[in-house]
N, C-alpha and C positions, 0 to 999 in steps of 0.2 A: 569576603569576596563581593558583598552586596554593593558597596560603594565603588564607583569607578572614577571617571574623571569629573563627575558632577554628583552632588547629593541627590539629584533627581534621576540618575541612571541606575538601573538595576540589572544585574547579571542573571540570566536564565538560560533555558535551552529551547530549541525549536520543537514544536509538537508533531512534526511530520515523520520522516523516515528514520531508520535505525542508525544513521550516521551519528546523530546526537549532537548537532552543531550548537555551539554556544552563541547566544544572542545578548545584546545589550539593549534594554528597553528604556524608553523615556516617555512617561505619560505626559499628555498635553494639558491635563487639568480639566478637560471637557469630556472625558470618557474614551478618548482615543489615545494612540501612542505611535511613536516612531521607533525605529529600531535599526541596528546595524550588527554585523557579525562581530563576535568577541575575538579580538586578535590574540588573546591569551588562552583560548580554549584549545586543548590538544586535538580535538576532532577536526576543526575547520580553520583555525588560525585566522579568523576574520572573514572567511569566504561564506557566502550564502547562495543557495540556488534561487531560481525565480520564485518558487513557492515561499521559501523563507523570507525573501526580500519583500514580499507582498503581505506579510502577516499583519502589518498595521492596517491594512484595508479590510480585515476580516473580523474586527472586534466590535462592530456595532451591535446594538441590542435588538436589531430587527429580527423578528421571529423567535426571540428568546422566550423560554418558559420562565416566568417570574414568580409563580406560586404553585403549590401542589394542586393537582387536579384528580378528581375521582369521577369517572364516567363523563369526562369532558367539562365538569364544573369545578371552578376553583374552590379550594377549601384550605384549612389551616394544617400545619405540620402534625399536630397531635392527632387530629382525626385521620389524616392520611397514613401515618406510621402505625397508629393503633390498628387500622384496617389491615395493613401489610402484615404486621406481626401476628394478628389473630388468624388471618387466612392461612398463613404458612403454618402456624402452630396447629390449627384445626386439621389442615390437610395431612400433616405428619401424624397426628393422633389417629386419624381415620385410615390412612393408607400407608404409613411408614415413611421414613426419611427419604427413600429413593423416589417418592412421588413429587418431590420438589427439585428445582434446579436453578442455578445461576449461569447466565451466559455473559461473560465479561469481555474486556477489550484491552489491547495494547495501548489505548489512550489513557488507561488508568496509570496513576503513579504507583511506585512500589508500596507506599503506605496504604493506599486504597486496596491494592491487590492483596496485601497481607491480611487486612481485616476481613475481606471477603472470603479468603481461603480459610482463615481461622474459624469464621462463623459457620461455613458450610461443613468443613471436614472435622473440626474439633467439637462442635456443639450441636449442630443439626445432626451430624453423624452420617452424612452422605458424601460421596466423592463426585456428585453431579454438579461440578463447577468446571466449565471449560471456557476457552477464550477464542476470540477470532484469530489469535495468533496460530491456532490450529490450522487455519487456512493458508498460512504463509511459511511456517518454519518447523512444524512438528516433525517432518522427515529428517531434518538436521538434528533435532534433539535425539530421535531414535538412532540415527546413524552414529552420532557421537557416543551415545551410551553403549552401542554394540562394539565400537572400535576402542574407546578409551575407558569405559567403565562408568563414566559420568558425562554430563552435557557440558563439556569444556571446549571453549574456543581457544585453540593453542596459541594463536599469534596476536599481533597488534597492528594498528594502522601504520606504524613506522615501517613495517615489513614491505608496504607498497612502495616506499621510497628506496628501499634497499634491494629489492628484487631485480634480477636481470631479465626475467621473463614473467609476465603476468598473463594468466589464462582466465578468461571470463567464460563461465559455463552457465548457460541459461540465465544470463544477467545482462540487461540493457542498462549498464551502470551509468552511462552518459545521461540518461533521462531519469532513472529511478534513484540513483545515489550520486548526483552530479558533483558534489564536493569531493567525494572519493575519486571520481573519474578525473577531476582536475589535478589531484595529487599524483595520479598515475601519469597523466600527460606531462606534468612537470618533471617527473623522474625520467620519462622518455627523452625529454629535451636536454636535461642536465647530464644524464648518465648513459643514454642510449639503450634504455630498457626496451625489450620487445613486447608486443601485445598480440595475443591470439584470442579470437572470439569464436565460441562454439554456440551456435544459435540457428534454428531453422530460418529465421528472418535476418535480412541484412538491416541492422539498426544503426542508429547514430553512434553506437559504441564501436562500430567497425571502421570508423573514419581513421585512416592511416594505419590500421592494424597490419601486421606482417601477414596474418592469415585470418580469413573468415571461413570456418568450416560449417557449411549449411547442412547440419546434421538432420536426419529424419527424426520426427517426433518419437521418443522412446529409445533412441539409439545410443544413449549415453553409457549404459552399462557395457555394451559391446565395444564402444570406443575405448573406454578405460580398461576393460579386460584386455583389449589389444595392446594398450600401452604397457600393462603389467607383463604380458608375454614378451613384448619387445625389451622391457627392462631386463628380464632374465636372459634373453638371447644375446643381448649386447653387453652383458657383464656389468650392469649398473646396480645390481643388488648390493646393499650394504649389509654384509653378513654379520658384522659386529653389532649393528643395531638390531638385527633379527634375533639376537639373544634375548631381547626384551619383547618379542612379539610371538604370538601363537597363531597357527593357521596358515602360514605361508605356503606350504606344499599343497594343501587342498585348494587354496585360492588360486595358485598358479595353474594347477591341473584344470580347474574350471575355466580359467581364462584361456588356456590353450585349446580346450574343447570348443570354445566359443569364437575362435579366431575368424570364422567365416560368417558370423551372425551379421545381419544387415544393419548398416548405419546410415545409408544414403550417401556415403562418401566413397570416392575412388581409393584404391590401394595407394596410389601415389600421394593423394592428399593426406591419408592417415600416416604413411611412412614419414612424410615431411614433418608432420606434427610430432610423431614419436621421436624422431631424431633431434628436433629442437628441444623438446621437453627433457629428454635423457641427457643431451649434451650441455644443458644449462643447469648448473648446480643450484643457483638461487632462483627457485620457482615458487610463486604463490598462485594457487589455483582457487579463484574466487567463484563461488556458486550462490545462486539465489533461486527465485521462484520457478525458473525453467527446470531446475533439478527437483525442487521440493514438491511442486504441485503435480504429482504423478502417482499412479497406482503402483509404481516401482520406485518411488522417491527415495526411500530409505536405502534401497540397494544402490541407487545412483550415488548417494552420499558415500556409501562404503566402498564403491568402486573407485572413487577419488581418493579416499583415505588409504585404501590398499596400496596405491602407487606411492604415496608419500611415506607410508610406513616401510615399504619394501626398500626404499632408497635412503631411509633415515632423514628425509627432508621434512623435518617437523620440529617446531620449537626453537629454531635458531633464526637470527636476523635474516630477513629477506626470503624466507621459504616456509612453506606449510600450506595446508588446506584452510580456506577462510570462508565462512558463511557470513553473508551480509543480510541483515534482517530487514523486514519491511516496515515495521512500526516503531515509533519512538521508544516504546518500552516493551517490545516483544521479548528482549533479553530479560528485563526485570520480571516479566510475567513467568518466565521459565524459572527464575531464581526463587520466587516466592511461592511456587507450587500452584500457579494459576491453571495448569493443565489437569485434566481429570485423572491422569495416571501418575501424578507426582505429589510429593509433600514439599513443604517449604525448604529452602536452602539445599536443593538438589538431593534431598533424602527420598528414599523409594517407598512408595505406598505398599508395595508387595513385601517389604522387608520388615519382619516382626520387631526386630531390634529398633529400627528407625521409627516405626509406629509408636512403640512404647516410649521412646525418648521424646517424641513430639507431644504425645498425650500427657506425659508427665510434666513437661515444660509448661504447657498451656493449662495444666490442671483441668483437663477437658473430661467431660463425662463419658465420651465415647470417641471412637475414631473408626472410619470404614476399613474393612479388611482387604478390599481390593479396589481396582480402578472403577471410576464412574463412567458415565456415558460421554463419549467424545462428541464433538459438535454435530456431525451428521446423524449419528445415532440418537443424540439428545433430541433433535427436532423431529426425528422419526417417532420417538417415544411421545413427544408432545402431540403429534398428529394422531397417534394411536390411543391417546387418552391415558397413558401410563404416567406421564408427568402432568400434574394437575395445577401446579402453581409454578410460575416461571418469572424470574427477575432478570431483565436484560439491561446491561449497563454500558452506555457509550458505544453502541454499535448498531448496525442496521441489517440484521440477518434476513429480513424480508426481501432484500435486494442482493446481498453479498454472498449468501449461502448457495451452494449448488442446488439444483432443482428448486429455484427460488419461488416459483408459484406454489409448490407444495408446502414450502416452509411458511410462506405468507398465510396460506390456508390453515396450517397447523397452529400458528400463533393466534389467528382470528378465532379458532375454535377452542382454544385452551380455557379452562375454567377460570383462571385468575392470572392476569399478566401485569407485571410491574415494569415500567421502563424509566430508567434514570438517564436524562440527557439534557443538553443545553437548549434543545428546540423540540417543539412538537410537530415540526414540519418535515418528518421523515416517514417513509413507508411503514416502518416498524412502530414509531411513536403513535401513529394514528390508530394502532390496534390495541393500545394499552387500556386496561381498566383503571390503573393508577399511573399517573405521569408525575415524576418527581424532578424538580428543577435543580440541576447540578451546576456547580461552578465550572468555569471554563479555563482553558489555558490563559495565562496572564492574570488570572484571578486566584489560582490555587497554589498551594505550597507542597513540596515534597521532593522526591528524587526519582530519577529514571536511569536506566543502564543501557548503554549503546552497544553496538556490535562488537566492539573490542574490549568489553568488560569495564568500561569507564562509567562510574556512577557520578552523575551530575545533579545539581539542584535545579528544579523548576521553582521560580519565585513569583510571588504576586506583585504586579505593578498597577493593577486596576482594582477598584472596589468590587466586591461581589454584588451583583444587581438583585434588586427585589428580595425575595425570600430564598434565593438559591443557597445551597450548602455544599460543602466538600463531600465527595463520595465516601471517604472513610467515616465521616461524621454521621452520614445517613445510615450506613451499614451498622456502625457501632450502636446507634440509637435503637435500631430494630433489634439488635442482639440483646440490649438491656430490656427492651419491652417484651422479649420472648423469655426473660427470666434469668439471663446470665449477666447480672449487673457488674460484678467485679471484673470479669474477664474482658468486658468491653467499655471499661471506664476510662477511655482514652481522652486526653484533653488537648493533645497537639500531635502534629506529625513527628516532631522530634521524639516524643515519648514512644510512638509506634516504631520509629526507626531504631531506637535503642533496644526495644524488645526483639525486633527482627535480627539485629546484629548479635545480640546475646544468643539467640537460637542458633545462629550460624556457627558460633563457637562450639556448640554441641555437635553440629554436623562435621566440623573440622576434626573434632576428637574421634568421631566415628569414621574418619578416613575420607571425607568428602572434599571436593576441590573448593566449594564455595564457603569461604570463611572471612567475614568482615568483623570478627569479634574485636579487632583493634579499634573499632569505632563505637563499641557498645557503651562506653562511658562518656560519650560526647555531651557536653552541656548544651543547653538550648542555644547559647550564643555561638558555641563551636559548630553546632548543626547549621545555624543560620549562615555562618561564614564558610561552610564546607566547600572546598575547591574541588574541581573534577579529580576523581580518585579511581584508579584502576584496581579492581580486586584481583587476588585476595589481599586483605589487610589484616594480618595476624602476626603472632610472634614468630611463626615459622616461615612466612613468605610475604613479600610485599610486591604486588603487581607483577609485571614482567610476563614472560612466556611460559608455556607448559611443555613438558615431555622431551626436551633435549637430553635430559638425564636418563631417559628410558624408564622413568617411574610413572606407571599408569594406575588407574583406580579400580580395575578388576581385582577380584580375589587372586592373590598370587602376584599382583603388581605388573602384569604384562598387558600389552595391547593385544587386540585380536584382529586378524585379517579374516575376511569371510569369503567363502566360495560362492560365487554369484553367477546367475544365468540371465541372459537377456530375456525380457518379457515385453511383448507388444502392449500398447494401450488396450484397455479392456474393451472400449467401444470399437467395433470393427467396421471398416468401410464396406458399403454395399451399393447396389445400383440406386437405391432410394436415397441414400445419404453418402454421396461420393466425396464430400469435402471434410478435411480435418480442420476443426476450429480451434485456434489458439486465442487465449484471452490475456490481457495484461493492462499496463498502466500507460498514461500519457505523461509528457514532460511536466506539464503545468497543473495537473489535477491530482487530487488525493482521495483515494477510496471512493465513497459515494458523495463527495463534493459538499458535504455539510458546511465545511469552512471555505474551501477554495472557490466554490461557485459564487461567493460573495464579492470576489475581486474581478472587476471588468477586464483588467489586463491579463489575468490568468486565463480567462475564458476566451480571449481573443485569438489565441494560437490555433486551437481546435475547438471552435464553438459548437460543433454538431457531432454527434456520434457517427461512426463510419465503420465500414468493413473493408479491409485491404484484400484485393484480389489480383492475381497475376493476369497480365494482358491476354495470354492465351486462353485462360478460363473465361475472362470477360468477353472476348470475341466469340467464343463458342456458345455462350449463353445470351449473346446479344445485349450485353450490359455496357453502357457507355459511362464516361466520367459524369458524376453527379446524379446518375440514376438511383432510384431507391431499389433496394434488394431485400427480399424476404429470405431469412434463414429459418429452417424448420427441422425439428426432429420429434421423437416421441415425447420428449420432456417439455418442450415449449417452442416458442417462435419469437422472432424479432424482425423489425424493419429498420434498416440502416442505410446511410448514404454510401454509394460505391466510391472507393478510392483505388484506382487502378495503378499498380506499381510492380515493377520487376524485383523489388526487394522481397517480395513474397514468393515462396516456392509454388510451382504449379500444383494444383490439387489441395492447397492449404489456404486457409483464411485467417485473418487476424482481426479482432475487434476489442476495443477498450471496455473496461468493466465499470466505468464511473457513473453512468446515467441511471436514473431512478424514476419511480412514478411521479416524482416532483418535477423532474427536469426533462424527461424523455421516456414516457411509459412504454413505448415499443422497443426501446433500446436496453431493457434490463437483461443484459447478456447472460447472466448466471441462470436465467430461466431455461437456457439451452444446455446447461452443464449438468449431466446426470450425477446422481449421488454415489459415485464410485470412489472408493478410498484405497489408500495403501494399507495392506493388511497388518503392517507393523506399526505405522505411525498414526493411522486414522486420518491422514491428510487427504483431502479431495483431489481428484485428477481434474484440474481446471483448465488444462491446455490441450485436450485431446478428444473433445466431443466430436461426433460425426453429424453432419447436417446436409441438407439440400440447400441450394441457392437458386433463386429465380428473380428476374426483374419484376418490379411492381409497376403496373400501369395505373397511374392515378388519373382521375378526371380533371384535377387541377392541382397546381403547386403554388405555394405562397411564401413570401418573406415579409416579416412585420418588424417594425420598430415602435417602441412605446416608452413614454416617460413613466408609465405606471405598470405595475405587475399585470401580466396577461393571464387570461383564463381560457386557453384554447379548448375547443370541443370539435375535434376532427380525427380522422383515422390515423394520421401521423403528425406529431408535433414534438419539437424540442425548444427549450428556452434557455437563454444565457444572459448574464449581465453584460451591459455594453455602455460605455460612457456614463451618463447619469441615468440610464434607464435599462431597457431590456431589448433583446433581439430574439426573433423566433423564426424557425422554419416550419412550414405547414404543408400538408397535402391531404386530399380527400378523394374517396372513391365514388362519390356521387356529386352531382352538380348542386351549387348553391343558387337559389332563385333570386335572393335579394342581398347583394354584397354590402350595401350600405348598412342595412339592419344588422347583418352579421358582424361587420366591423365595429359598429357602435357598441354592440354587446361585448365583443372581444376586448375593446379598449376602455369600456365603461366611460364613454364620452357622449352621452345622449344629446347634449346641447352644443357641441363644438361646431365651429364653422368647417365646412368640408370643401376641398377641391377634388375633382374627379376627372379621370380620363378613361374612356372605355372604347375598345375596338372589338366589337362582337365577332367579326369575321376571324380575327386572330386569337380570340379568347383572352384578351388582355383587359385587366381592370386595375386601375391605380387610384387609391384614395388617400388623401392627406387631411388631417384634422388639426385645427389651430384654435387656441384659446388665448385671448389677449395678445394676439400677434405672434405667439410662439407655437412651435410645432409640438403637439402632444403625442401624435402617433401617425403612422403611415402603413398602408397595406398594399402589396404588389402581388398580383395574381396572374398566372399564365398557364397555358396548356402543357408547357414543358418546364423543367426546373428554371426558376426565375433568374434572368440575367440582369442584375443590377450591381452597383458598386457597394457591396454590403458594409465594408469596413468604414467607408465614408459616411454612409447613411446612419450607421449605428451611433454616431456621435452627435446627431442632429436633434433628438428630442430635448425640449427645453430651450432651444435657441430659435432665433428668427430665421426661418428656412423656407422662404416662399418657393424655391426651386426644388424642394425635396421630391416632389412628385415626379420629377424627371428621372430619378434613380441614379443620377450621376452628378459630380460636382461641376460648378461653373468653371469656365475656362481659366479664371484667375485663382482657383483653389485646387492645388494638386491633391490627388488621391493617394494616401500613403500605402494603400494596398493591405492585404492580410498581414497581421502582426507576425513577425518571425522571431524577433528578440523581445521576450516578454518582460525582462528586467527593465528595459528602457523604452518599451512600446514602440519599437522601430519596425515599420512595415516593409514589405517586399519591394514595392515601387520606389520608396525612398532609397533603399539600398541600391537598386538597379540604376536609379538616376545618378547617385553618387559614383557608382562604378564607372558610368559612362562619362559624366561631366568632369570628374576629378581624376580620372585615370587610375582608379584603385585596382591593384593587381594581387592583393593578398588579403587573407582574413585579418591579419594584424593591421593592415592599412584601413580596412573597413572599420575596425574597432577604434582606431585613432580618429577617424573622421566622424563617426556616428555613435560611438560607445557600444554599438552592438557587439555582443560576445565578450565584453570586458568584465562582466560580473561573474556569473556562475559558469559561463562558457559552454553550456549545454546546447546552445544554438550554433556553435561553431561548425559542426558538420553540415548543417543546412546552409550556412553562409558559404562554405566551401563549394557545395553543390551548386548554389546559385551563381557563384563566380565562374565555375567551370562551364555551366550552361551558357552564360553570357559570352565567355571567351570562345567557346565552340561555335556558337551561332554567328558571331562576328567574323571568325576565321573563315566560315563558309560563304560569307557574303562577298 
């Protein structure tokens, strides 16, 4: 599969979400690459979202760690790894194996994950290895295990095309999994499939949906309990299938008892949903972070699976519950035992037979008897000094964990911290005692597993820079240095994969679902050529769906329905904290932006962090569009730009989770999320914090553009890539006496020629700096949020721009406006002009004229809204 249409093209997979899209990479011979979607990959058939399309813009070596560092000083690998091995070995000797921990990531490949899990659980002898996937899909794992007996995804992506009704629960699929959303839209167009969105916010996924149920936070269990009760009342129970299910009577009784539990929806809305769901045989219920990231997340998952089990709507084409995962290898992490309460290959840590089997297969000296510390508890233990040596791999918990300020302090105070990453420019990497340079996507080899159980190869297309090494290689080297030479004498990812596949055969023999033993004898060349393959791959079963035959993985072979009760979010609203804060993702950014922030076009759509607030709440608080807003609670605080929208329910706020101390230190939104977890899954409740909100009165506001990296020092700032440089939003609570001196420091241009305009009465200052006739930077200051044409200005650094100081383009240069379509960098003003001058009347016509919306399609809802606003405005004129 490696060679495609050219010997220079290489098949691989995208490193972002759990869709697992195939990509075809073409290195340019100068350290860069171009790419396109793989038309033969079963996840995407050639489609890519805006993030995937921009991957070629993110592979520069800027900011890369190219050599090991100890206490900030470069060193050699032997010295660094000897130190890591000795500190972990000495800590274990003095304090026991549970005094050390690994915190790993869905960015790891299966082979990396496997070696890390083997080292910690089989040889160090602790289960203190957890993954940032705990933050996104642990509740699904727990719900699947409670319902099915193991963590099995029943269906496949093909079900999205075959369903007659698709229900999105807590999932903005249009932005977070755009390629899957486009598959759904195609099914709607071709087959008339219906779409229902259950989400407190009106998101882009609601575009054209038959229903949007703006459910109250935490109302999911009550809604699906209501659906279960309606299923029984309306005679839709599949009694033949219930022969394979336990717990129906108790689950139904609990559902009937909860019929009046609050959901935030009217009875008419709920009944219309019940009738549609019950009256449509082929239903796929897709759920994601809005379900998982809750203190009752596992119950929400089981409330959904209860309805599918009661009706027998599972495991057949076009129907079933379907979890979509957040990270490229969140599924793979589940399969290799990357979570603290699991063993590899879906074997159970609490099961003595399973422990014995794994220990024997690994010939390991020991294996833990019970679960290790899950993510929130792990960092709490770090803060309390119970964990004294910590290894963090490819993740940024100082930003992404709940109670992020406390986590950052815990890491800073830990006796010994190792960080493996591609850059030292993250909040977490800056806290490391030892920083290890790891290879990145497009440099490393291995496999990943996507949301529908498809295993795909990631392949190297670029040389590994400097002294960087693959994660499995680093981990195995430390294992050897700790004394376990033969167990970690791996020479290649193919060798690790064969061992992993062989272990899965033992799991299959023990009655587990995960069995890829049919791949255990792959030669190196077969592994290199491995095509996308859906598991299981064994003598007994090849790919396909699970559970249509009524065979489950609990003892006795039956599924289990659970009696569930609605539980409100743990954080209660009060007069001091009257707003419920929801957090989530943006269309064009990924996690803490270590990769996506390198792309100017990905940063153009939403270049600044924001908080969405309903117009009624904004009016009551005196908050206007573009004002700064301070959110605050007992856990932390944040300052964000106001975005006023009726898509948000009154009394509720939404803020994206991507900004960090590197890109917007006051916007680290997880500092506001308390460390509350689901008692079953250990997953944090990331969408239900309670906060206060108030307008921030700054003494001045600023907007800056620069050809060089910026170093702001003010009360509020955010930076983003733009054109060939950077753009920044700034604000301060005290006056600046000398703006020229401050600007020259900010831009590091002490000798540049300066243009300036100052209006003391209006509080306006504008400064532009030129070197050799080219603009290097400009700063715009005002007493109110600065009114300039930002998207025009952002492309000027490095060009001859004598009129930049005006803040607007010359009459003969149109301003494209804020980017709406990131795939093709098409701005709002360009679209509006084409609508007016070319008479465009549909989203498809806009696409044909400008290309906007013709790649991933995730901007189509915004195009439709823009078209509607234009049409409405002109109809009123």
